[in-house]
C-alpha positions in Angstrom: 35.9 -216.7 82.8 37.6 -214.0 80.7 40.2 -212.0 82.6 42.1 -208.9 81.5 45.0 -207.7 83.7 46.6 -204.3 83.2 50.0 -203.4 84.4 52.6 -200.6 84.0 50.9 -197.7 85.7 52.7 -195.5 88.1 53.8 -192.0 88.9 55.7 -190.0 86.3 56.8 -186.4 85.8 55.2 -184.2 83.1 56.9 -184.9 79.8 57.7 -188.5 80.8 56.6 -191.8 79.4 55.0 -195.0 80.5 54.0 -198.2 78.7 50.8 -200.0 79.9 50.3 -203.7 79.2 47.1 -205.7 79.2 47.2 -209.5 79.1 44.2 -211.6 78.7 43.2 -215.2 79.6 42.9 -217.7 76.9 42.8 -216.2 73.4 40.6 -213.3 74.3 43.0 -210.6 73.3 44.3 -212.3 70.2 40.8 -212.7 68.8 39.2 -209.4 69.9 39.3 -205.7 69.0 41.0 -204.1 71.9 40.6 -200.7 73.5 42.1 -198.5 76.2 39.8 -196.2 78.2 40.5 -193.9 81.1 38.6 -192.4 84.0 39.3 -189.7 86.4 37.4 -189.3 89.7 33.9 -187.9 89.2 34.0 -188.2 85.4 32.8 -190.8 82.9 35.1 -193.4 81.4 36.4 -192.0 78.1 37.9 -193.6 75.0 41.6 -193.4 74.5 42.6 -195.8 71.8 41.5 -198.9 69.9 43.2 -201.5 67.7 41.8 -204.1 65.3 42.4 -207.8 65.7 45.2 -207.8 63.1 46.7 -204.6 64.4 46.4 -203.0 61.1 43.8 -200.3 62.1 44.1 -198.0 65.1 42.0 -195.1 66.3 42.8 -192.4 68.9 41.1 -189.8 70.9 42.1 -186.3 69.8 43.5 -185.6 73.2 46.2 -188.3 72.9 46.8 -188.4 69.1 50.5 -188.1 68.4 51.5 -188.9 72.0 50.0 -192.3 72.6 50.5 -195.5 70.5 48.4 -198.7 70.8 49.9 -201.9 69.7 49.4 -205.6 70.2 51.3 -208.9 70.2 48.7 -211.7 69.5 51.3 -214.4 70.2 51.5 -213.1 73.8 47.8 -212.3 74.0 48.8 -208.8 75.1 48.0 -205.2 74.0 50.1 -202.2 74.9 49.6 -198.5 75.3 52.8 -196.5 74.9 52.3 -193.0 76.4 54.8 -190.3 75.7 54.9 -186.6 76.6 52.6 -187.2 79.5 50.6 -184.3 80.9 49.0 -183.8 84.3 45.6 -184.1 82.7 46.5 -187.7 81.6 46.2 -188.6 85.3 43.5 -191.3 85.4 42.8 -195.0 86.0 43.4 -196.7 82.7 41.4 -199.7 81.6 41.8 -202.1 78.8 38.8 -203.8 77.2 38.0 -206.5 74.7 35.3 -206.5 72.0 34.6 -209.6 70.1 33.1 -207.5 67.3 36.4 -205.9 66.5 37.7 -202.3 66.6 35.4 -199.9 68.4 35.5 -196.5 70.0 32.3 -196.7 72.0 32.6 -197.9 75.6 29.2 -199.8 75.4 30.4 -202.2 72.7 33.1 -203.7 74.9 32.2 -207.0 76.6 35.2 -207.5 78.9 37.2 -205.1 81.1 40.3 -205.2 83.2 40.5 -203.9 86.8 42.4 -200.7 85.8 45.8 -199.3 86.5 46.5 -195.9 88.0 48.6 -193.4 86.0 49.6 -190.2 87.8 51.5 -187.4 86.1 52.9 -184.9 88.6 56.1 -183.0 89.4 
């Protein structure tokens, strides 16, 4: 059974930074397009960032472009989301997801999901 486990969430002040990690079982992460999504209470889960299997192609939501960076280490079967200049509106549960078809921005294309990690941005 494929498992994705996120870590690195927490409480941070506006303007601060956090780095999320997502590690997968087996070789799921190293052979999949990976994505980060987020969801606030009462809202739909939204796309944040995605990265190709090789790491050479990335895509970002406009709301995080220039502030967040997605990266991966296939040797460690791990994908990261570096979040800088955090804003209160970034407060959400963040999920990583794996897509055997490669890089993708649509939630529906992802086959495997982690359990999520809470990010809270508040003074």
